[in-house]
C-alpha positions in Angstrom: -19.8 -30.1 -31.4 -18.1 -29.6 -28.0 -17.5 -26.0 -26.9 -13.7 -26.6 -26.4 -11.5 -28.4 -28.8 -7.8 -29.3 -28.8 -5.8 -30.7 -31.7 -2.8 -30.8 -34.0 -1.7 -29.7 -37.5 -3.2 -31.2 -40.6 -2.4 -30.3 -44.2 0.6 -27.8 -44.6 -1.5 -25.6 -46.9 -3.8 -24.9 -43.9 -0.9 -24.9 -41.4 0.4 -21.8 -43.2 -3.0 -20.1 -43.0 -3.9 -17.6 -40.3 -7.2 -19.4 -40.8 -10.7 -20.0 -39.9 -12.5 -23.3 -40.4 -16.2 -23.0 -40.4 -17.0 -26.7 -40.2 -15.4 -29.8 -38.7 -17.5 -32.6 -40.2 -16.1 -36.1 -39.8 -16.7 -37.4 -43.3 -14.0 -37.6 -46.0 -14.4 -35.1 -48.8 -12.4 -33.6 -51.7 -10.7 -30.4 -50.6 -10.8 -28.0 -53.4 -7.7 -26.3 -54.7 -9.1 -23.1 -53.4 -8.8 -22.9 -49.6 -10.6 -20.2 -47.7 -8.4 -18.9 -44.9 -8.8 -16.2 -42.2 -5.7 -15.0 -40.3 -5.8 -15.3 -36.5 -5.0 -11.7 -36.4 -8.4 -11.0 -37.9 -7.1 -10.0 -41.3 -9.4 -10.7 -44.2 -10.1 -14.1 -45.8 -7.5 -15.2 -48.3 -8.0 -17.2 -51.5 -4.9 -19.4 -51.9 -4.7 -21.0 -55.3 -2.7 -24.2 -55.8 -4.2 -25.9 -58.8 -1.9 -28.9 -58.9 -2.7 -30.1 -55.4 -5.7 -32.3 -54.5 -6.1 -33.5 -50.9 -8.3 -36.3 -49.7 -9.0 -35.8 -46.0 -11.7 -34.7 -43.6 -11.9 -31.0 -43.1 -9.6 -29.9 -40.3 -10.6 -28.5 -36.9 -9.7 -25.1 -35.7 -6.7 -26.2 -33.8 -5.3 -28.2 -36.8 -5.2 -24.9 -38.7 -3.7 -22.7 -36.0 -0.7 -24.6 -34.7 1.3 -27.8 -35.0 1.3 -27.8 -31.2 -1.3 -27.8 -28.4 -4.0 -25.1 -28.7 -7.4 -24.7 -27.2 -10.2 -22.5 -28.7 -13.0 -20.9 -26.7 -15.8 -19.0 -28.4 -17.4 -16.5 -26.0 -20.6 -16.3 -28.1 -21.5 -19.9 -27.0 -21.6 -18.6 -23.4 -23.5 -15.4 -24.0 -25.6 -14.1 -21.2 -23.5 -15.9 -18.5 -21.5 -12.7 -17.6 -18.2 -14.6 -17.9 -14.8 -12.7 -18.0 -11.5 -13.7 -19.6 -10.3 -15.2 -16.3 -13.5 -17.3 -16.2 -12.9 -18.6 -19.8 -9.2 -19.4 -19.1 -10.2 -21.6 -16.1 -11.7 -24.0 -18.7 -8.4 -24.6 -20.4 -6.1 -27.5 -19.3 -2.6 -26.6 -18.3 -3.7 -23.1 -17.4 -4.0 -21.7 -13.9 -5.7 -18.4 -13.2 -4.7 -16.5 -10.0 -7.1 -13.8 -8.9 -4.3 -12.1 -7.0 -6.4 -9.4 -5.3 -9.8 -11.0 -5.8 -12.4 -11.3 -8.5 -12.4 -8.3 -10.8 -9.1 -7.0 -9.4 -5.5 -7.7 -10.5 -5.5 -11.2 -12.1 -2.6 -13.2 -13.7 -2.4 -16.4 -15.6 0.3 -19.2 -15.7 0.7 -22.0 -18.2 2.2 -25.5 -17.4 3.8 -24.2 -14.2 5.3 -21.0 -15.6 5.4 -17.7 -13.9 2.9 -15.0 -15.0 5.7 -13.0 -16.7 6.5 -16.0 -18.9 3.0 -15.9 -20.6 2.4 -13.7 -23.6 -1.1 -12.2 -24.1 -2.0 -10.9 -27.6 -5.1 -9.2 -29.0 -5.6 -9.7 -32.7 -2.0 -10.9 -32.9 -0.6 -7.8 -31.2 1.4 -8.3 -28.0 -0.2 -6.5 -25.0 2.6 -7.2 -22.5 4.2 -3.9 -21.7 7.8 -3.6 -20.6 6.7 -1.6 -17.5 4.4 -4.3 -16.2 5.5 -7.4 -14.3 2.7 -9.4 -16.0 -0.5 -8.8 -17.9 -3.6 -8.1 -15.8 -6.1 -10.2 -17.6 -9.0 -8.8 -15.6 -8.7 -5.6 -17.7 -9.1 -7.4 -21.1 -12.8 -7.3 -22.3 -14.3 -10.4 -23.9 -17.3 -8.7 -25.6 -17.0 -8.4 -29.4 -14.7 -11.4 -29.3 -14.9 -14.2 -31.9 -12.5 -16.6 -30.1 -9.8 -17.0 -27.5 -6.8 -19.1 -28.6 -4.6 -20.6 -25.9 -1.2 -22.1 -27.1 0.9 -24.3 -24.9 4.4 -25.6 -25.6 5.0 -25.0 -29.3 4.3 -21.3 -30.2 3.6 -20.6 -33.9 6.0 -18.2 -35.7 3.3 -15.7 -36.4 3.4 -14.6 -32.7 6.3 -12.3 -31.9 8.3 -12.5 -28.7 9.8 -15.0 -26.3 7.5 -16.8 -24.0 8.2 -19.9 -21.9 4.8 -21.1 -20.7 2.6 -20.3 -23.7 0.5 -17.5 -25.2 -3.1 -16.3 -25.3 -4.5 -14.7 -28.4 -7.8 -12.8 -28.2 -9.4 -12.4 -31.7 -12.0 -9.7 -32.2 -15.0 -10.3 -34.5 -14.8 -9.6 -38.2 -17.6 -7.3 -39.2 -20.0 -8.7 -41.8 -23.5 -7.8 -42.8 -25.9 -5.5 -41.0 -27.0 -6.5 -37.6 -26.7 -5.7 -33.9 -27.2 -6.9 -30.4 -27.7 -5.3 -26.9 -27.3 -7.0 -23.5 -27.9 -5.8 -20.0 -28.0 -7.4 -16.6 -27.3 -7.0 -12.8 -25.5 -9.3 -10.5 -24.8 -9.5 -6.7 -22.8 -6.9 -4.7 -23.8 -4.0 -7.0 -22.8 -5.7 -10.2 -23.9 -4.1 -13.5 -23.1 -5.1 -17.1 -24.2 -3.7 -20.4 -23.0 -4.0 -24.0 -24.0 -2.9 -27.5 -22.7 -4.3 -30.8 -23.5 -3.0 -34.3 -22.1 -4.1 -37.7 -23.0 -2.4 -41.0 -21.6 -2.1 -44.5 -19.4 0.9 -45.0 -17.7 1.8 -48.3 -15.8 -1.2 -49.6 -16.0 -3.1 -46.3 -17.9 -3.4 -43.1 -17.8 -1.6 -39.8 -18.1 -3.0 -36.3 -19.0 -0.8 -33.3 -18.9 -2.2 -29.8 -19.3 -0.6 -26.4 -19.2 -2.5 -23.1 -19.4 -1.5 -19.5 -19.1 -3.6 -16.3 -19.0 -2.4 -12.7 -19.3 -3.8 -9.2 -19.3 -2.5 -5.6 -17.6 -5.8 -4.5 -18.6 -5.4 -0.9 -19.3 -9.1 -0.4 -19.5 -10.6 3.2 -17.0 -13.0 4.7 -16.0 -14.3 8.2 -12.8 -13.3 9.8 -11.2 -16.5 11.1 -8.7 -14.3 13.0 -11.5 -12.8 15.0 -13.0 -16.2 15.8 -9.8 -17.5 17.4 -8.3 -14.3 18.7 -9.4 -14.9 22.3 -8.4 -18.6 22.3 -5.3 -18.8 20.2 -3.3 -15.7 20.9 -1.4 -14.8 24.0 -2.7 -11.2 24.1 -6.3 -12.5 23.5 -6.1 -14.9 26.4 -4.7 -12.1 28.6 -7.7 -9.9 27.6 -10.1 -12.7 28.5 -8.4 -13.3 31.9 -8.4 -9.5 32.6 -12.0 -9.2 31.7 -12.9 -12.1 34.0 -10.9 -10.5 36.8 -12.6 -7.2 36.3 -16.0 -8.8 36.3 -15.1 -10.6 39.5 -14.3 -7.3 41.2 -17.4 -5.6 39.9 -19.6 -8.4 41.1 -18.5 -8.0 44.7 -21.0 -6.8 47.2 -20.2 -3.8 49.4 -19.2 -6.2 52.2 -16.9 -8.1 49.8 -15.3 -4.9 48.7 -14.6 -3.9 52.3 -13.2 -7.3 53.1 -10.9 -7.1 50.0 -9.6 -3.7 51.2 -9.0 -5.0 54.7 -7.0 -8.0 53.2 -5.0 -6.0 50.6 -4.9 -2.5 51.9 -7.1 0.6 51.8 -8.4 1.4 48.3 -7.1 -1.9 46.9 -10.4 -2.9 45.3 -10.7 0.5 43.4 -7.0 0.4 42.4 -7.4 -3.1 40.9 -10.6 -2.1 39.1 -8.8 1.0 37.6 -5.7 -1.1 36.7 -7.9 -3.7 34.8 -9.7 -1.0 33.0 -6.5 0.8 32.1 -4.8 -2.4 30.9 -7.8 -3.3 28.7 -7.7 0.2 27.2 -4.0 0.0 26.6 -3.9 -3.5 25.2 -7.4 -4.0 23.8 -8.8 -1.1 21.9 -9.2 -1.9 18.2 -8.2 -5.5 18.7 -11.2 -6.1 21.0 -13.6 -4.2 18.8 -12.5 -6.3 15.8 -12.4 -9.6 17.6 -15.9 -9.2 19.1 -17.5 -9.3 15.7 -16.1 -11.8 13.1 -18.5 -10.6 10.3 -16.7 -8.5 7.6 -17.5 -6.9 4.3 -14.8 -6.4 1.8 -13.7 -2.7 1.5 -12.1 -0.9 -1.4 -13.0 -3.6 -3.8 -15.1 -1.7 -6.3 -14.3 -1.4 -10.0 -15.8 0.1 -13.2 -14.5 -1.0 -16.6 -15.6 0.5 -20.0 -14.2 -0.3 -23.4 -15.0 0.9 -26.9 -14.1 -0.9 -30.2 -14.4 0.5 -33.7 -13.2 -1.8 -36.5 -13.4 -1.5 -40.3 -12.4 -4.4 -42.5 -12.6 -5.7 -46.1 -10.6 -8.3 -48.0 -7.4 -6.3 -48.1 -7.5 -3.8 -45.2 -8.3 -3.8 -41.5 -8.3 -0.7 -39.3 -9.1 -1.0 -35.6 -9.3 1.6 -32.8 -9.9 0.8 -29.2 -10.4 2.9 -26.0 -10.5 1.3 -22.5 -10.8 2.6 -19.0 -10.4 0.8 -15.7 -11.4 2.7 -12.6 -11.0 0.9 -9.3 -9.9 0.9 -5.7 -7.3 -1.6 -4.5 -8.4 -3.9 -1.6 -6.1 -4.4 1.4 -4.2 -7.6 2.1 -5.4 -9.6 5.2 -1.8 -10.6 5.8 -0.4 -7.0 5.6 3.2 -8.1 6.1 3.7 -11.5 4.4 7.5 -11.8 4.5 7.3 -14.3 7.3 5.4 -17.6 7.2 4.0 -17.3 10.7 1.9 -14.8 12.7 -1.2 -14.6 10.4 -3.8 -13.9 13.1 -3.4 -10.4 14.4 -2.7 -8.6 11.1 -5.9 -10.1 9.4 -8.0 -9.3 12.5 -8.1 -5.6 11.8 -8.4 -5.5 8.0 -11.7 -4.3 6.6 -12.4 -2.8 10.0 -9.7 -0.2 10.1 -7.2 1.4 7.7 -3.7 0.0 8.3 -1.5 1.2 5.5 -1.4 4.9 6.5 -1.9 5.6 2.8 -5.3 4.0 2.4 -8.4 3.9 0.1 -5.9 3.4 -2.8 -7.5 4.4 -6.1 -6.2 3.4 -9.5 -7.3 4.5 -12.9 -6.0 3.0 -16.1 -6.8 4.2 -19.6 -5.5 2.9 -22.9 -5.9 3.8 -26.6 -4.8 1.8 -29.5 -4.8 2.2 -33.3 -4.0 -0.7 -35.6 -3.7 -0.7 -39.4 -3.2 -3.9 -41.4 -2.8 -4.7 -45.1 -2.8 -8.2 -46.7 -1.6 -9.2 -50.2 -2.3 -12.4 -52.1 -0.1 -13.9 -54.9 -0.1 -17.2 -56.8 2.2 -19.0 -54.2 2.3 -16.5 -51.4 0.3 -14.5 -49.0 1.9 -11.7 -46.9 1.0 -8.5 -45.1 2.2 -5.7 -42.9 0.8 -4.2 -39.7 1.4 -0.9 -37.8 0.1 -0.6 -34.2 0.3 2.3 -31.7 -0.7 2.0 -28.1 -0.7 4.6 -25.3 -1.6 3.7 -21.7 -1.9 5.8 -18.6 -1.9 4.5 -15.0 -2.8 6.9 -12.2 -2.6 6.0 -8.5 -3.6 8.1 -5.5 -4.1 7.2 -1.8 -7.3 9.0 -0.8 -7.0 8.5 2.9 -3.6 9.6 4.3 -2.5 9.6 7.9 -1.7 13.3 8.6 1.3 12.5 10.7 3.1 11.0 7.8 3.1 14.3 5.9 5.7 15.5 8.4 7.9 12.4 8.4 10.4 11.1 5.8 8.3 9.9 3.0 8.7 7.0 0.6 8.3 8.3 -2.9 5.1 7.6 -4.8 3.2 6.4 -1.8 0.7 9.2 -2.0 0.3 9.4 -5.8 2.0 8.2 -9.0 1.6 8.5 -12.7 2.8 6.1 -15.4 2.6 7.0 -19.1 3.5 4.3 -21.7 3.7 4.7 -25.5 4.5 1.8 -27.8 5.0 1.6 -31.5 4.9 -1.8 -33.2 5.7 -2.6 -36.9 5.3 -6.2 -38.2 5.6 -8.0 -41.5 4.5 -11.6 -41.9 3.5 -14.1 -44.5 3.5 -17.5 -46.1 5.3 -18.8 -49.1 4.7 -22.2 -50.8 8.1 -23.6 -51.6 6.6 -26.8 -53.1 3.5 -28.8 -52.9 4.9 -30.5 -49.7 6.6 -27.5 -48.2 5.1 -24.3 -46.7 7.2 -21.5 -45.1 5.9 -19.0 -42.6 7.9 -15.9 -41.6 7.4 -13.0 -39.3 9.6 -9.9 -38.5 8.7 -7.5 -35.8 10.1 -4.3 -34.3 8.7 -2.4 -31.3 9.7 0.7 -29.3 8.2 1.4 -25.9 8.8 4.4 -23.7 7.4 4.7 -20.2 7.6 8.0 -18.2 7.0 8.1 -14.4 6.1 10.8 -12.0 5.0 10.8 -8.4 5.1 12.5 -5.0 8.5 12.9 -3.4 10.5 12.6 -6.6 11.3 16.3 -6.9 11.8 17.0 -3.1 15.2 17.7 -1.8 16.1 15.2 0.9 18.2 16.3 3.9 21.8 15.1 3.7 21.4 13.6 7.1 19.4 11.0 5.4 22.0 10.5 2.7 21.7 6.7 2.7 18.0 6.9 2.0 17.9 10.3 0.3 20.5 9.5 -2.3 18.5 6.4 -3.2 15.4 8.5 -3.6 17.3 10.9 -5.8 18.1 8.1 -8.2 14.5 7.2 -8.7 14.0 6.1 -12.3 11.7 8.4 -14.2 11.9 7.0 -17.7 12.4 3.7 -19.4 13.0 2.7 -23.1 12.7 -0.8 -24.6 13.5 -1.7 -28.2 12.7 -5.3 -29.3 13.4 -7.0 -32.6 12.0 -10.4 -33.5 12.7 -12.6 -36.6 11.0 -16.0 -36.8 10.8 -18.7 -39.5 8.6 -21.8 -39.5 8.6 -24.5 -42.2 5.8 -27.1 -42.5 7.0 -30.2 -44.5 4.8 -33.1 -45.6 7.0 -36.2 -45.5 5.0 -38.9 -47.4 2.6 -39.3 -50.3 -0.3 -40.1 -48.1 0.3 -36.8 -46.2 0.1 -38.6 -42.9 3.5 -37.4 -41.6 4.3 -33.8 -41.0 7.4 -32.1 -39.7 7.4 -28.4 -38.6 10.7 -26.9 -37.6 11.0 -23.3 -36.5 13.8 -20.9 -35.6 13.6 -17.6 -33.7 16.0 -14.7 -33.2 15.0 -12.2 -30.5 16.8 -9.1 -29.3 16.0 -6.5 -26.6 17.6 -3.3 -25.4 16.4 -1.7 -22.2 17.5 1.7 -20.9 16.6 3.2 -17.5 17.0 6.9 -16.8 17.2 9.1 -13.7 16.7 12.7 -14.8 15.9 14.7 -11.7 19.3 16.4 -11.6 20.1 15.3 -8.0 22.2 12.3 -8.9 25.5 12.2 -7.0 27.5 9.0 -7.4 30.1 10.1 -4.9 27.7 9.5 -2.0 26.2 6.0 -2.0 24.9 3.5 -4.5 27.8 4.3 -6.8 27.0 1.4 -9.2 23.7 3.0 -10.2 24.0 5.6 -13.0 21.8 8.4 -14.4 21.4 6.0 -17.4 21.8 2.2 -17.2 21.1 -0.2 -20.2 21.5 -3.8 -21.2 21.2 -5.7 -24.5 20.1 -9.3 -24.7 19.7 -11.6 -27.7 19.5 -15.3 -28.5 18.5 -17.8 -31.1 16.1 -20.6 -30.1 14.4 -23.4 -32.0 11.2 -25.5 -32.0 10.3 -28.8 -33.7 6.9 -30.5 -34.2 6.3 -34.0 -35.6 2.8 -35.3 -36.3 1.5 -38.7 -37.5 -2.1 -39.1 -38.6 -2.8 -42.9 -38.4 -6.4 -42.6 -39.8 -9.3 -40.2 -39.9 -9.8 -40.6 -36.1 -6.5 -41.0 -34.4 -3.4 -38.8 -34.5 -0.3 -38.4 -32.4 1.9 -35.3 -32.1 5.2 -34.5 -30.5 6.8 -31.1 -30.0 10.0 -29.8 -28.3 12.5 -27.0 -28.4 14.4 -24.3 -26.5 13.2 -20.9 -25.3 14.2 -17.9 -23.4 12.4 -14.9 -22.0 13.5 -11.3 -22.6 13.2 -9.3 -19.3 11.1 -6.3 -18.7 12.1 -2.8 -17.8 12.0 -3.1 -14.0 13.8 -6.4 -14.0 16.8 -4.9 -15.8 17.1 -1.3 -14.7 15.0 -1.2 -11.5 12.8 1.7 -10.5 15.6 3.4 -8.6 13.9 3.2 -5.3 12.4 0.0 -4.0 14.0 -2.0 -6.9 17.5 -1.5 -8.1 20.2 -3.3 -10.0 22.5 -5.2 -7.5 26.1 -4.1 -7.1 28.7 -6.3 -8.7 30.7 -6.5 -5.4 30.8 -5.0 -1.9 32.8 -2.0 -3.3 30.0 -1.1 -5.6 32.4 -1.0 -8.6 29.6 -1.7 -11.1 26.1 -3.0 -11.5 25.1 -6.7 -11.9 22.1 -6.9 -14.2 19.9 -10.1 -14.3 20.0 -12.2 -17.4 17.1 -13.6 -19.5 15.5 -16.8 -18.3 16.0 -19.8 -20.6 15.2 -23.5 -20.9 13.7 -26.3 -22.9 10.3 -28.0 -23.3 8.8 -31.2 -24.7 5.2 -32.6 -25.1 3.6 -35.7 -26.5 -0.1 -35.9 -27.4 -2.6 -38.4 -28.6 -5.8 -37.1 -30.2 -9.0 -39.1 -30.8 -11.7 -37.6 -33.0 -14.7 -39.8 -33.7 -17.6 -41.6 -32.1 -17.5 -42.6 -28.4 -20.4 -43.6 -26.0 -22.8 -42.7 -28.8 -21.5 -39.1 -29.0 -19.3 -37.1 -31.3 -16.2 -37.0 -29.2 -12.8 -35.3 -29.4 -10.2 -36.2 -26.8 -6.7 -34.9 -26.4 -4.3 -36.4 -23.8 -0.9 -34.6 -23.5 2.2 -35.3 -21.5 4.4 -32.2 -21.0 7.8 -31.5 -19.6 9.7 -28.2 -19.0 13.1 -27.3 -17.6 13.7 -23.6 -16.8 17.0 -22.1 -15.7 18.1 -18.7 -14.5 14.6 -17.8 -13.3 14.3 -14.4 -11.6 13.8 -13.9 -7.9 13.3 -10.6 -6.1 14.6 -10.2 -2.6 16.3 -7.6 -0.4 19.8 -6.9 -1.5 20.5 -3.8 0.7 19.2 -1.8 3.6 16.6 0.1 1.5 16.2 -1.8 -1.7 15.6 -5.1 -3.4 17.1 -6.5 -6.6 16.4 -9.2 -9.2 18.7 -12.2 -9.3 18.8 -15.3 -11.5 18.5 -17.4 -8.4 15.6 -19.8 -9.2 15.4 -22.9 -11.4 12.9 -25.7 -11.8 11.5 -28.6 -13.7 7.8 -29.2 -14.3 6.0 -32.2 -15.8 2.4 -33.2 -16.0 -0.6 -34.3 -18.0 -3.4 -32.4 -19.7 -6.7 -34.0 -20.6 -9.4 -32.4 -22.7 -12.5 -34.3 -23.9 -15.7 -33.1 -25.4 -18.9 -35.1 -26.0 -21.8 -33.9 -28.1 -25.1 -35.8 -28.1 -28.4 -34.6 -29.6 -29.5 -32.7 -26.5 -26.5 -32.9 -24.2 -22.9 -31.5 -24.3 -20.3 -32.6 -21.8 -16.9 -30.8 -21.6 -14.2 -32.0 -19.3 -10.7 -30.6 -18.7 -8.1 -31.7 -16.2 -4.5 -31.0 -15.4 -1.9 -32.8 -13.2 1.2 -30.7 -12.5 4.4 -31.6 -10.6 7.1 -29.0 -10.0 10.5 -29.3 -8.5 12.0 -25.9 -7.7 15.3 -24.8 -6.3 16.7 -21.5 -5.1 20.1 -20.0 -4.2 21.3 -16.7 -2.9 23.9 -14.9 -5.0 23.4 -11.4 -3.6 26.6 -9.4 -2.9 28.6 -10.9 -0.1 26.2 -13.9 0.2 26.6 -17.2 -1.6 24.2 -20.0 -0.6 24.2 -23.0 -2.8 21.0 -24.4 -4.4 18.4 -25.7 -1.9 14.9 -27.0 -2.4 11.9 -24.6 -2.1 8.2 -25.0 -2.6 6.5 -23.9 -5.8 3.9 -21.3 -4.8 0.4 -20.7 -6.2 0.6 -23.8 -8.4 -2.0 -26.5 -7.7 -1.0 -30.1 -8.4 -4.5 -30.9 -9.6 -7.1 -28.7 -11.4 -10.2 -29.6 -13.4 -13.3 -28.2 -14.9 -16.6 -29.9 -16.0 -19.5 -28.4 -17.9 -22.8 -30.2 -18.7 -25.3 -28.5 -21.1 -28.8 -29.7 -21.7 -31.1 -28.5 -24.5 -34.6 -29.9 -24.1 -36.0 -27.6 -26.8 -34.8 -24.8 -29.0 -36.1 -22.3 -26.4 -34.5 -23.7 -23.3 -31.0 -24.4 -22.2 -29.8 -25.6 -18.8 -26.1 -25.8 -17.7 -24.1 -26.7 -14.7 -20.3 -26.3 -14.1 -17.9 -27.6 -11.5 -14.4 -26.4 -11.0 -11.8 -27.9 -8.7 -8.4 -26.5 -7.6 -6.3 -28.7 -5.2 -4.4 -27.4 -2.2 -1.3 -25.4 -3.0 1.4 -23.5 -1.2 1.6 -19.8 -0.7 5.1 -19.6 0.8 8.3 -21.1 -0.5 9.9 -22.0 2.8 10.8 -25.6 3.8 12.5 -25.0 7.2 14.9 -27.6 8.5 13.0 -28.5 11.6 12.1 -31.8 13.2 8.4 -31.1 13.7 6.6 -32.3 10.5 3.6 -30.1 11.2 5.7 -26.9 11.3 7.6 -28.1 8.2 4.4 -28.5 6.2 2.6 -25.5 7.5 5.6 -23.2 6.8 4.4 -23.4 3.2 1.1 -21.8 4.2 -1.0 -24.4 2.2 -4.2 -23.0 0.9 -7.2 -25.4 1.1 -8.7 -27.0 -2.0 -11.5 -25.1 -3.6 -14.6 -26.7 -5.2 -17.2 -24.4 -6.8 -20.5 -25.2 -8.5 -22.3 -22.9 -11.0 -25.8 -23.4 -12.2 -28.0 -21.5 -14.7 -30.5 -21.6 -17.5 -31.3 -19.6 -20.7 -34.8 -19.0 -22.2 -35.3 -17.7 -25.7 -39.0 -16.9 -26.2 -38.0 -15.7 -29.7 -34.9 -16.1 -31.8 -33.9 -12.5 -31.3 -34.0 -12.4 -27.5 -32.6 -14.5 -24.6 -33.0 -14.3 -20.9 -30.2 -15.8 -18.8 -30.3 -16.4 -15.0 -27.7 -18.1 -13.0 -25.8 -18.5 -9.7 -22.0 -18.9 -9.5 -20.4 -20.7 -6.5 -23.8 -22.0 -5.3 -22.3 -23.2 -2.0 -20.4 -20.0 -1.3 -17.1 -21.9 -1.1 -14.8 -19.2 -2.3 -15.5 -16.7 0.5 -14.8 -19.5 3.0 -11.3 -20.3 1.7 -8.6 -20.8 4.3 -4.9 -21.1 4.7 -3.3 -23.4 7.3 -0.5 -21.7 8.9 2.1 -21.8 11.7 1.4 -19.0 14.2 3.6 -16.9 16.5 4.9 -18.2 19.8 2.2 -19.2 22.3 -0.3 -19.8 19.5 -1.3 -23.1 18.0 -1.2 -23.8 14.2 -4.6 -22.8 12.8 -6.7 -21.8 9.7 -6.8 -18.2 8.7 -8.3 -16.3 5.7 -6.5 -16.2 2.4 -4.6 -13.0 1.7 -7.3 -11.5 -0.5 -10.8 -13.1 0.2 -12.7 -14.2 -2.9 -16.2 -13.3 -3.7 -18.5 -16.3 -3.1 -22.1 -17.0 -4.1 -23.1 -14.6 -6.9 -26.5 -14.3 -8.6 -26.8 -12.7 -12.0 -29.4 -12.1 -14.7 -28.9 -11.0 -18.4 -31.3 -10.0 -21.1 -30.0 -10.0 -24.7 -31.8 -8.6 -27.8 -30.5 -9.1 -31.3 -31.6 -7.0 -34.3 
């Protein structure tokens, strides 16, 4: 069976399940009246009795159980030993794009079908991990050890997942403890990489206990070439002047004594020495660090280390599940090679100095994240129903400190929280969900959820009294938000209806009600609305709510071919910063130029549609499952952050866009070979306007950024014997733009390069696994065999007197990486 599958809803009994199918055989069989189901939230298996129903159909695949829409399942156990992370797995899913924003192992986000990262929900065991204080989920911090499966839903989102998400959702399901066994894995990788994990399950009381500990760290000091250094002397005005001055100086120094005397006679006494001194002084004044950096293009990435550890303890039986987790992320934050990326030109000189010198004045930025979670769940079974409740508590700490600080800045006006900051989040979540059989052809799913989150903020400069001379800036600092509250209520219903006696037609409508209240506080006692920024108050709040709907229709033509169509409306509740701002760099915008009130952004909304054809049968002599999906999305009132005043930025609903595309997923399984192929075509049309106070620009076209038009993944697995396995992977990401600008200029080159297009990336991974015994496996591999990622370039317009050229991407990516893992099971 292929490692990745995609499909649709089958029998409504199973659609209502939170279930697990353990087999997907193609033959027809009698499905018993007793169906074994396992919730996606990892609750215990359920026995659902409907004695008057007999179904004749092949047993459904995973995706048929989980959603009436498009969903892909990945099982990390099938890739054990390959040192893959959650971002690595998600790159295998069509319609999904992973953006390693600050490089591999650093801040990483995910988008679905052209969405923004904030529009994607990330769940673990059915519990939302998106916090109101985060712009988007950093998926690099989510461990994949002790994971049974990763579910990726696109388009239609099942009612059992709380919240409002436009692009889709990702649900990471931890393993259910059964029996008594264990495993241990350890292995190194390039650039100081280390990985180790231990997993033990054992019976305990009326259930079973799972203990898992995992650690991964890396120095991250990989080599790359500075393209800025390679062209500094030939493609910048200052670089050419340095070359000319060096040449002039060398000419003077090469003169013989007679030549020097003749030069002085022609130009005046002491002219030779004066010219030599002038050249030396000019080079010292204008070269310095630039010359040192340009003379050697070789670089090693700095401040790119990380160390992640996580602990999982989970006890479960047929009725109860109790889970506790503890996670730490300890890392430095690498520097941007673009430093100031507000403009689409001048990309050479800033990148020249990065990873040679500290440029931020607050450097060697260190971040430590720790999170603790406790989840308790109870499930109940009746004759025609199944339901349960869940209580979850999460606390998270984020600590930041700049370890290298320019001493001169300590005596200047400081921007708050540049030296250190501390964020503390606490979130309580209560949920009730279940399934009720209305009739033999009708199954109702419901879910109700309430959560309360509070985030407290502290940092340097927040309690300092600012001189009134700096009232414009100082008053802004005084209003720094130091606390946020967010209360969310979700109510969702989904009805699965079988429309005919053959059970080949199914209709699944769903309706959602979602409500959010956000409050931002400034509690430092220095708030004075009589000075400036009168529209910002010590306490600002906003309430948003909306009803949206979804509809899925499926037709099963025979045992091998099915078609499916889904559509509906959606909207996204905003996070804390988007509503209330942080009071310093981000604030609500004033309603008018008088500052008579605040203008808060509104939730994003839109509609979506997709149509899929699914083949499940024999093809080219292999067991094959192929899903081809056309999708379309229209999103309005999208948020855009830009400068609204002298010292602050605000969020405005100034973006809108439409996206359509095609997803292909096909899996072949032969006796000794597996072939998995995923591909995505995405086309986005985006527009922007400017509605900031006193400015009203109508809609104009902009480029979608960080969204490739084409992306694909291929994996070939060969198993010559039970002891050996060989695999190869290829991943392709087409060119995409990194800046939205489309300047109205005549030069087509400048118009194209204003978008700073990033070159296409093609990577190849190879490896093998050897199992001398059933209880041990040695894995050796190489990712990015041709070192393509570290060579990635952006084509950009440069400043005046420079030609358009290729420069490094903003955060260089780690290239060729070797790894080895040894796994022992007991």
